[in-house]
ZAKOLFI-553282 format. One line per 5 residues: number of its first residue (from 1); their letters; for each residue y, z, x of C-alpha. Coordinates in nm, 4 decimals, always signed. Layout:
NUM = A = Y:Z:X ~ ...
END
This chain:
1 = XXXXX = +0.0000:+0.0000:+0.0000 ~ +0.3346:-0.1006:+0.1478 ~ +0.6405:+0.1204:+0.1514 ~ +0.9047:-0.0582:-0.0494 ~ +1.2814:-0.0238:-0.0771
6 = XXXXX = +1.5967:-0.0906:+0.1242 ~ +1.6721:+0.2438:+0.2860 ~ +1.5987:+0.4793:+0.4516 ~ +1.4261:+0.3268:+0.7525 ~ +1.1138:+0.3838:+0.9618
11 = XXXXX = +1.1467:+0.3791:+1.3396 ~ +0.8439:+0.3300:+1.5653 ~ +0.8527:+0.4593:+1.9241 ~ +0.5466:+0.3726:+2.1309 ~ +0.4558:+0.3868:+2.4975
16 = XXXXX = +0.2248:+0.5336:+2.7605 ~ +0.1820:+0.9018:+2.8308 ~ +0.4701:+1.0744:+3.0118 ~ +0.7089:+0.7852:+2.9423 ~ +0.9613:+0.9959:+2.7503
21 = XXXXX = +0.8661:+0.9130:+2.3910 ~ +0.8999:+1.2642:+2.2489 ~ +1.2470:+1.3186:+2.3947 ~ +1.3708:+0.9872:+2.2583 ~ +1.2167:+1.0534:+1.9165
26 = XXXXX = +1.3778:+1.3953:+1.8919 ~ +1.7174:+1.2631:+1.9976 ~ +1.6968:+0.9836:+1.7409 ~ +1.5767:+1.2194:+1.4671 ~ +1.8700:+1.4503:+1.5278
31 = XXXXX = +2.1157:+1.1598:+1.5306 ~ +2.0044:+1.0079:+1.1988 ~ +1.8486:+1.3048:+1.0189 ~ +1.4851:+1.1976:+1.0343 ~ +1.1378:+1.3457:+1.0170
36 = XXXXX = +0.9086:+1.2913:+1.3184 ~ +0.5513:+1.1742:+1.2538 ~ +0.2854:+1.1980:+1.5231 ~ +0.1018:+0.8809:+1.6279 ~ -0.0926:+1.0270:+1.9204
41 = XXXXX = -0.4646:+1.0758:+1.8614 ~ -0.4858:+1.3830:+2.0866 ~ -0.1713:+1.5619:+1.9693 ~ -0.3439:+1.5897:+1.6324 ~ -0.5639:+1.8696:+1.7654
46 = XXXXX = -0.4492:+2.2289:+1.7445 ~ -0.6602:+2.3170:+2.0488 ~ -0.4703:+2.0855:+2.2860 ~ -0.1080:+2.1949:+2.2819 ~ -0.0683:+2.2079:+2.6614
51 = XXXXX = -0.2794:+1.9181:+2.7846 ~ -0.1266:+1.6767:+2.5323 ~ +0.2331:+1.7931:+2.5901 ~ +0.2689:+1.8586:+2.2199 ~ +0.6297:+1.9325:+2.1141
56 = XXXXX = +0.7202:+2.2968:+2.1698 ~ +0.8078:+2.5228:+1.8775 ~ +1.1780:+2.5174:+1.9638 ~ +1.1710:+2.1370:+1.9434 ~ +1.0017:+2.1379:+1.6043
61 = XXXXX = +1.2854:+2.3557:+1.4753 ~ +1.5364:+2.0804:+1.5542 ~ +1.3715:+1.8237:+1.3246 ~ +1.0754:+1.8308:+1.0845 ~ +0.7510:+1.7398:+1.2641
66 = XXXXX = +0.4351:+1.6144:+1.0913 ~ +0.0694:+1.5685:+1.1962 ~ +0.1023:+1.7668:+1.5186 ~ -0.1766:+2.0200:+1.5770 ~ -0.3187:+1.9763:+1.2275
71 = XXXXX = -0.6840:+1.9145:+1.3198 ~ -0.9521:+2.1383:+1.4642 ~ -1.1247:+2.0142:+1.7789 ~ -1.4585:+2.0224:+1.5952 ~ -1.3270:+1.7714:+1.3423
76 = XXXXX = -1.2970:+1.4222:+1.4872 ~ -1.0317:+1.2077:+1.3219 ~ -1.0665:+0.8304:+1.2852 ~ -0.7865:+0.5734:+1.2719 ~ -0.8413:+0.5443:+0.8987
81 = XXXXX = -0.8062:+0.9167:+0.8437 ~ -0.4836:+0.9259:+1.0427 ~ -0.3502:+0.6263:+0.8494 ~ -0.4173:+0.7982:+0.5177 ~ -0.2385:+1.1120:+0.6365
86 = XXXXX = +0.0525:+0.9198:+0.7883 ~ +0.0946:+0.7097:+0.4751 ~ +0.1175:+1.0244:+0.2622 ~ +0.3758:+1.1787:+0.4964 ~ +0.5865:+0.8627:+0.5107
91 = XXXXX = +0.5845:+0.8125:+0.1370 ~ +0.6898:+1.1734:+0.0829 ~ +0.9619:+1.1486:+0.3483 ~ +1.1059:+0.8317:+0.2000 ~ +1.0844:+0.9772:-0.1487
96 = XXXXX = +1.3307:+1.2410:-0.0286 ~ +1.5534:+0.9629:+0.1101 ~ +1.5003:+1.0616:+0.4725 ~ +1.4381:+0.8388:+0.7717 ~ +1.1109:+0.8694:+0.9639
101 = XXXXX = +1.0397:+0.8348:+1.3362 ~ +0.6752:+0.7597:+1.4167 ~ +0.6077:+0.8380:+1.7823 ~ +0.3001:+0.8297:+2.0022 ~ +0.0828:+0.6467:+2.2486
106 = XXXXX = -0.2166:+0.5476:+2.0357 ~ -0.1827:+0.1742:+1.9955 ~ -0.4407:+0.1445:+1.7197 ~ -0.2343:+0.3763:+1.5007 ~ +0.0674:+0.1484:+1.5300
111 = XXXXX = -0.1528:-0.1545:+1.4698 ~ -0.2883:+0.0055:+1.1522 ~ +0.0650:+0.0751:+1.0278 ~ +0.2125:-0.2648:+1.1006 ~ -0.0871:-0.4970:+1.0550
116 = XXXXX = -0.3223:-0.3006:+0.8319 ~ -0.6661:-0.1482:+0.8724 ~ -0.9676:-0.3531:+0.7780 ~ -1.2199:-0.2074:+0.5360 ~ -1.5227:-0.3002:+0.7450
121 = XXXXX = -1.8684:-0.2326:+0.5994 ~ -2.0402:+0.0630:+0.7607 ~ -2.2931:-0.0355:+1.0271 ~ -2.6253:+0.1575:+1.0218 ~ -2.6532:+0.3987:+1.3130
126 = XXXXX = -2.9833:+0.2509:+1.4272 ~ -2.8174:-0.0873:+1.4754 ~ -2.5454:+0.0609:+1.6947 ~ -2.7935:+0.2665:+1.8984 ~ -3.0153:-0.0366:+1.9574
131 = XXXXX = -2.7272:-0.2491:+2.0761 ~ -2.5687:+0.0210:+2.2930 ~ -2.8938:+0.0383:+2.4912 ~ -2.8456:-0.3243:+2.6004 ~ -2.5605:-0.2308:+2.8330
136 = XXXXX = -2.2097:-0.3603:+2.8821 ~ -2.2799:-0.6956:+3.0477 ~ -2.5221:-0.8125:+2.7791 ~ -2.2977:-0.6899:+2.4996 ~ -1.9930:-0.8557:+2.6502
141 = XXXXX = -2.1753:-1.1885:+2.6772 ~ -2.2852:-1.1655:+2.3141 ~ -1.9388:-1.0718:+2.1960 ~ -1.7718:-1.3456:+2.3985 ~ -1.9891:-1.6012:+2.2197
146 = XXXXX = -1.9453:-1.4510:+1.8721 ~ -1.5906:-1.3137:+1.8797 ~ -1.3899:-1.4134:+2.1894 ~ -1.0696:-1.2587:+2.0494 ~ -1.2313:-0.9158:+2.0233
151 = XXXXX = -1.3976:-0.9479:+2.3634 ~ -1.0656:-1.0250:+2.5318 ~ -0.9070:-0.7105:+2.3842 ~ -1.1752:-0.4663:+2.4982 ~ -1.1229:-0.3108:+2.8407
156 = XXXXX = -1.3932:-0.3064:+3.1010 ~ -1.6150:+0.0003:+3.0673 ~ -1.5385:+0.0568:+2.6984 ~ -1.9000:+0.0497:+2.5797 ~ -1.8153:+0.2197:+2.2515
161 = XXXXX = -1.5788:-0.0540:+2.1334 ~ -1.8069:-0.3286:+2.2636 ~ -2.0987:-0.1841:+2.0702 ~ -1.8858:-0.1538:+1.7595 ~ -1.7691:-0.5157:+1.7734
166 = XXXXX = -2.1171:-0.6592:+1.8346 ~ -2.2660:-0.4306:+1.5691 ~ -2.0181:-0.5485:+1.3066 ~ -2.0992:-0.9113:+1.3787 ~ -2.4761:-0.8599:+1.3747
171 = XXXXX = -2.4679:-0.6500:+1.0581 ~ -2.2170:-0.8529:+0.8548 ~ -2.2417:-1.1987:+1.0066 ~ -1.8647:-1.1974:+1.0372 ~ -1.6612:-1.1364:+1.3571
176 = XXXXX = -1.4683:-0.8113:+1.3818 ~ -1.1488:-1.0092:+1.4445 ~ -1.1916:-1.1833:+1.1096 ~ -1.2296:-0.8501:+0.9310 ~ -0.9205:-0.7162:+1.1035
181 = XXXXX = -0.7084:-1.0158:+1.0093 ~ -0.8024:-0.9782:+0.6430 ~ -0.5748:-0.6791:+0.5915 ~ -0.2364:-0.5833:+0.4494 ~ +0.0118:-0.3750:+0.6527
186 = XXXXX = +0.1132:-0.0294:+0.5351 ~ +0.4769:-0.0803:+0.6304 ~ +0.6696:-0.3419:+0.4376 ~ +0.8179:-0.6236:+0.6445 ~ +1.1828:-0.5646:+0.7303
191 = XXXXX = +1.1548:-0.1935:+0.6629 ~ +1.0793:-0.0798:+1.0161 ~ +1.2096:-0.1157:+1.3713 ~ +1.0091:-0.0596:+1.6890 ~ +1.0465:-0.0127:+2.0625
196 = XXXXX = +0.8027:+0.0372:+2.3477 ~ +0.8924:+0.2586:+2.6414 ~ +0.8016:+0.0764:+2.9612 ~ +0.9493:+0.2575:+3.2622 ~ +0.8740:+0.1323:+3.6146
201 = XXXXX = +0.5119:+0.2024:+3.7031 ~ +0.5939:+0.4088:+4.0125 ~ +0.8279:+0.6333:+3.8167 ~ +0.5760:+0.6692:+3.5339 ~ +0.2933:+0.7646:+3.7674
206 = XXXXX = +0.5146:+1.0209:+3.9411 ~ +0.5954:+1.1756:+3.6029 ~ +0.2265:+1.1818:+3.5139 ~ +0.1424:+1.3677:+3.8354 ~ +0.4285:+1.6157:+3.7989
211 = XXXXX = +0.3488:+1.6884:+3.4369 ~ -0.0184:+1.7592:+3.5114 ~ +0.0838:+2.0100:+3.7760 ~ +0.3168:+2.1774:+3.5258 ~ +0.0357:+2.1899:+3.2709
216 = XXXXX = -0.1931:+2.3701:+3.5132 ~ +0.0775:+2.6301:+3.5697 ~ +0.1626:+2.6398:+3.1993 ~ -0.1682:+2.7353:+3.0427 ~ -0.4028:+2.4365:+3.0733
221 = XXXXX = -0.6760:+2.6487:+3.2326 ~ -0.6747:+2.8963:+2.9473 ~ -0.6634:+2.6168:+2.6921 ~ -0.9675:+2.4399:+2.8347 ~ -1.1548:+2.7675:+2.8800
226 = XXXXX = -1.1123:+2.8456:+2.5100 ~ -1.2265:+2.4960:+2.4198 ~ -1.5345:+2.5087:+2.6431 ~ -1.6366:+2.8480:+2.5081 ~ -1.6680:+2.6953:+2.1623
231 = XXXXX = -1.9645:+2.4861:+2.2792 ~ -1.8472:+2.1737:+2.0983 ~ -2.0161:+1.8347:+2.1131 ~ -1.8863:+1.6558:+2.4263 ~ -1.8662:+1.3338:+2.2228
236 = XXXXX = -1.5884:+1.4716:+2.0020 ~ -1.2472:+1.3065:+2.0608 ~ -1.0779:+1.6332:+2.1588 ~ -1.3376:+1.6941:+2.4292 ~ -1.2539:+1.3548:+2.5794
241 = XXXXX = -0.8836:+1.4294:+2.6187 ~ -0.7577:+1.3568:+2.9691 ~ -0.7790:+1.6722:+3.1771 ~ -1.0396:+1.8577:+2.9728 ~ -1.3401:+1.7435:+3.1739
246 = XXXXX = -1.1674:+1.7874:+3.5092 ~ -1.0428:+2.1392:+3.4344 ~ -1.3822:+2.2315:+3.2880 ~ -1.5446:+2.1285:+3.6171 ~ -1.3160:+2.3695:+3.7989
251 = XXXXX = -1.3837:+2.6522:+3.5549 ~ -1.7566:+2.5975:+3.6050 ~ -1.7155:+2.6325:+3.9816 ~ -1.7951:+2.2697:+4.0581 ~ -1.4472:+2.1822:+4.1860
256 = XXXXX = -1.1532:+2.3601:+4.3394 ~ -0.8331:+2.3761:+4.1394 ~ -0.6728:+2.1269:+4.3781 ~ -0.9638:+1.8856:+4.3331 ~ -0.9553:+1.9206:+3.9557
261 = XXXXX = -0.5808:+1.8596:+3.9484 ~ -0.6086:+1.5511:+4.1683 ~ -0.8845:+1.4055:+3.9494 ~ -0.6931:+1.4797:+3.6296 ~ -0.3825:+1.3168:+3.7737
266 = XXXXX = -0.5834:+1.0085:+3.8663 ~ -0.7352:+0.9878:+3.5185 ~ -0.3902:+1.0262:+3.3626 ~ -0.2545:+0.7389:+3.5697 ~ -0.5511:+0.5242:+3.4672
271 = XXXXX = -0.4958:+0.6160:+3.1038 ~ -0.1276:+0.5257:+3.1289 ~ -0.2208:+0.1906:+3.2821 ~ -0.4604:+0.1153:+2.9937 ~ -0.1890:+0.2055:+2.7433
276 = XXXXX = +0.0638:-0.0202:+2.9162 ~ -0.1854:-0.3064:+2.9115 ~ -0.2562:-0.2549:+2.5415 ~ +0.1098:-0.2492:+2.4412 ~ +0.1846:-0.5486:+2.6619
281 = XXXXX = -0.0889:-0.7519:+2.4912 ~ -0.0589:-0.6246:+2.1348 ~ +0.3153:-0.5641:+2.0898 ~ +0.4677:-0.8350:+2.3054 ~ +0.7407:-0.8976:+2.0461
286 = XXXXX = +0.8625:-0.5345:+2.0396 ~ +1.1742:-0.4601:+2.2496 ~ +1.1138:-0.2719:+2.5765 ~ +1.3064:+0.0237:+2.7128 ~ +1.2622:-0.0050:+3.0877
291 = XXXXX = +1.4880:+0.2728:+3.2185 ~ +1.3070:+0.5415:+3.4224 ~ +1.4904:+0.8395:+3.2705 ~ +1.5828:+0.9826:+2.9311 ~ +1.9540:+0.9007:+2.9494
296 = XXXXX = +1.8868:+0.5435:+3.0496 ~ +1.6324:+0.5012:+2.7711 ~ +1.8739:+0.6399:+2.5140 ~ +2.1453:+0.4043:+2.6347 ~ +1.9114:+0.1064:+2.6057
301 = XXXXX = +1.8040:+0.2201:+2.2598 ~ +2.1640:+0.2423:+2.1409 ~ +2.2340:-0.1021:+2.2837 ~ +1.9523:-0.2372:+2.0673 ~ +2.0826:-0.0448:+1.7662
306 = XXXXX = +2.4634:-0.0430:+1.7883 ~ +2.4954:+0.0854:+1.4321 ~ +2.3780:+0.4242:+1.5608 ~ +2.6771:+0.4542:+1.7932 ~ +2.9658:+0.6478:+1.6343
311 = XX = +3.2881:+0.4556:+1.5934 ~ +3.5625:+0.5535:+1.8407
END
């Protein structure tokens, strides 16, 4: 269901981890009187406040925040579940004649909002298990022949998405890309504006490293310890958050703190690189904010949206 009407407006702010999205979203929300809606798959989880750099309480007091820390780590959310929740929040926000700022780094969430989410028939688990056992190379060859568009989008090593795409084709006889194109966007055309934060890679990586170090000093060890003590299924999304596995290795005595930090920093940089690649390929028509710092990004944002600048 699209969100109709002339005003207020929905603003989308996307980008890789540590790029400055939250600061920009908060500044914009305060300028225009908007609600902030989370579009980060890990910031959903209440158990991951530190490792996901979830907005602090004092920040949430400056503007209404939605879908941050609303899920338990034992409860894995899908894209569809997030879309349902986000749609409800956006409709309620607009009903009260308020703007909304959707911010995060999960590209599939933005894709679901702006292009729609396909209602793909459920694939039997035995089909997926059988195909997953074939391995990445075989699956990639099969997918390249059946659905080259899907194959090109899936990063190397992503066995889960490869299995999903091949499974859909084998079970339905229809490529996943075809299912995905047969959708209607949630956001009405002309109702939303979007930007992608794309700071220089060296500056982004330095911010990733510095932020991980701050997280270790700011409670990440205690956060992961509490999560590990719950004995949750390692396959749950929250357990796959960047930094959880590395810190858990340290807590188990299998790595020094310095080793765990270095590995977590490396994984964060790799994650940021994957995000940048996704946004470059999937949102090539969205304007980029390339400044390395918050003030520069805000200046570039205002240049794109001069109506937000107060008259002299």
